[in-house]
N, C-alpha and C positions, 0 to 999 in steps of 0.2 A: 858690626857684631850683632850678635843674635841674644833676644833676651825679652824679656814676659814685663809688664806693668801692672802693679795691683793697687787697686783704690780701696784704701782698710779704714773701716770706721769703728766707733768704741770710744768710753771714755779712756782718755792717755793713750791715744791711738798712735803716737810716736813713740812709745816705748816698744811696740811691734818689732821696731828696728831692732832693738837692744835681743829680743826671744830671739828674733832670727837667725842673728850672729851668734847668740850662744848656742844654738841649733845646727850650725855648722853651715849656716848659709848666709856669703858674703853678700849684702847689699849695694846695689852699685849708687845709687843715689835715692835720695828723700828728699821730699818737699811738703810740707805742712799746707793743711786746704784747709776751708772752711766747717764749722759745727766737728770738730773732733775725727776730721778723716787727715790720711797721710798717704802720702803718694811715692809707691817705692817701685824700682827695679831692679831686677835681679838677673843673672845668667840664665838665658835659656832652660839649662839644662838643670835647675833647681827648682822647677816651676812646681812640679809636684810636692818637692820637700815643705814649700812656704805652704801648702793647702795640710798638707800634717801636721805643721809642728803647729798652725794658729787655729787647727782642731778642735773645738770644746772650749776656746777660750772667749774671753769677753768682747774677742774681735770681730766684726762681720767685713767679710772681701766682699764689696758690691760689685768691683766687675774686675773681669782680667783678659789683658790684653796685648799681643804680641807687637815686639818695635824693631826697628833696626832690617839685619838681614832677615831675620826669621818672618817678618810681618811681610816684608816683602816675597817670600817664598809662599808664604801661603796666599798672600792677593795672586801669585799665580798659579795655583791653582787654583782658586775658586773662579778663576779667567779661563783656565786651560781649554774649556769648548770654546769661548768668542776668539780667544788666540786662533784656534787650531782653524773655527770656522773664517778666520780673515785669511791666513796663510793659504787656505783653498781657493778663496774667492781670487786673490791676486795668481795664484798659479792658474788658473783659466784664465782670467784677465790678460796676462801674459801668453796663455795657449793660441786662445780667440785672438789675438795678434796678426796669429801667424796663419789664419783663417778666412774663407772667403764665405762671408754671411750676407752678401749683398752685390749688385754691381750696377754700375751708375754709367751709362752711354753719354757723353760730353764733346762739344768742338762743333765746327759746323760741319762734320759727317756723321752727325745724331741720326742722321736718318736712315745709315746704315746700321742701326741697333738690330734687328734679325739677324743678319747675315753677324755682327759682331758677338754675339749670341751664342750663333752657331759655330762659329770658328773657337768662341773658351770650349763649348761641348765637346768639340771634337779632340781638344788641348789637356782633355779631361777632368774640367772643371765642373765642380759640383757643391752643393750647399757642405760648407766645413770642410772642403778641400783645401790643401794647400795651396799658397799663389800661383799659378801657370807660370812657364818660363815665357818671358818677354817677345823672345825671338821669336820664337815657334807661332804664337799668337798673332805677333804683329804683320809675320811675312803672306798669312795667308787675308787680314785686313788692309796691306800695303796693294795687295793684286787686285783690288776692288777698282771699278773705273772713276779716274780724278782723286783719288786719293790720294794725296803728300805725305801726312804724318801720321803718324800711331804710337801714342806709350800708355803703358798700365802705372797705376801708381797704387798702392794698399794702406790705409789706413783705419782702425777702429773697427776692423773688420769689411769695410768697404771698399770694392775691387773698382777702381775708376778708369776706363780707357777711353783716350781724348785721342778724336780721329779727326783730323782737317784734311779738307778738300783745295782742291786748285782753284788757283785763282779766275774769274770768271773770264780775265783776257787769253785763257789757254784754250786752246782747239775746245772745242765740246766734242763729247763721247756720241758715236754716231750709232745707228742700229734701234731695232723697234723696242718699246718699252714694255716689257713681259710682267706677269705678274710672280713676286717672288713665293708666294704661298697660297694656298687651295682655300677660296672662304668666299664672303660677302663682300662684293666693294662697295663700300660705303660711300667713299668722297675720290672723284679724279679732278683735277685742275688741268687742265692742258693750254700752256702758253703758247705751244708751237707743236703743229703734229693733226694726224685725225684721229677723233676717240675713234675705239674700237667695243669701248665697254661703257654700260653706265652706270649710274649709282643705286644701288638696287640688287643685280647683277651678281649671277653667281660663275666664279673662277676658278680656275684651275691653276695650279703654279705652273709656267713657262707659255701661260695664254699673251696674246699681242694685248695689251689696254691701249696703246697710241702708234701706231703707223708713221714713222717720220717722213714715207711717200720718198726718199731720197737725203731730205734735210736733217738735221739734228734734232731729237725729240726733246721738248721743254716740260716737262709734266713732273705731276705728283701726285701721290695712289695713298689712301688708305683702305686696309682690309680687317675685315675681322671674319679668325678662323674660330672652329671649336678646337679647344684642348679637352683631348682623352689620353692620359698619360697612368702608368702604375711606377711608383714609387717604393722602395725599403724605407725602413727606417719607423719611425712615429709619426705622425700624423703634421704637427709642429717640420719636423725634416722633410716631408713630402708637399706641404706649401711652400719652402724656403726653395727647395730644387725646381718648384714647378715656376715659379718666379723667376728664377735664375734664368730657367731654359727659353719663359714665355715672357718675360714683363711683366705689367697689370692683370691680372685676367679676374673680371668681373662673372656676375653669377656663379661663384669658386662654389663646388661642394667636392668634400672628400669622405669616401667612404671609404672601412675596412674591406679587403680583398683578400683571403687568405694571409699570405705571410707578409702582404705590402698594402699601402694605400692607393687607391685609386683617383684621381687629380679629375674634375671636367671643370668644364666654363669657357667663356668667349674670353680672347687675347684678340689684342689688333698690331697690326704692324704698320709702318710708314715707311713708304719707298720714296725716294725722287730719280729724275734723269735730267740732267744737265739743269739743277735747282738749288741751289745751297740751301 
């Protein structure tokens, strides 16, 4: 029921009920209070009439409030902005659940992170893009040396790519170990093979880092390279997209260039050959 509740005070406040009844206002309930007060409830449509009847009398209306459905409706109106905000936030959360905000490469094949990110980029994966088709991405990753398993999962905006390499008992991959990107060789660990470069050397993509001399190479390298790319959207979107493309970027700077953002900094990639 929709209604209004009045707290009336004054000498003989209880007689206000009779006065309202004579004025054609049905009183739904009345309860005596302390110090000559009475609390009455009437149908909401008679609210203004209560003031008109008691105006100029010896009674004072201390306060007036809604109750029942009318009070609920008024509360919803007052909180309309909050409810709208909550609904919008919920809609954004549900929308973001199907978008890529971050990429995480896991498993024994995590050393192929650079290749995984390249495969994702080739499949059209960008910051805030839909989750890519697993088959399209996995086909590229499974073609990498010694990769035996690849799966994609998505939760909370994080796209997790799990890559597993084959058992060490399987035949090792032959051939020279080459640099996957151009940059500064920061670390080179050679278990088997002849090193053709040393930490601190500048290398180009495709340069031989370790020569197997006919035997399987067992080595691992870390290369730092300069990132210099332009992205559209906002500055935050540019940072996020650069992270998706290159992973963590040190000394990152973001500058406004025309209608886009130029992202510069230092990224690092780790590559390995026959080394889990």
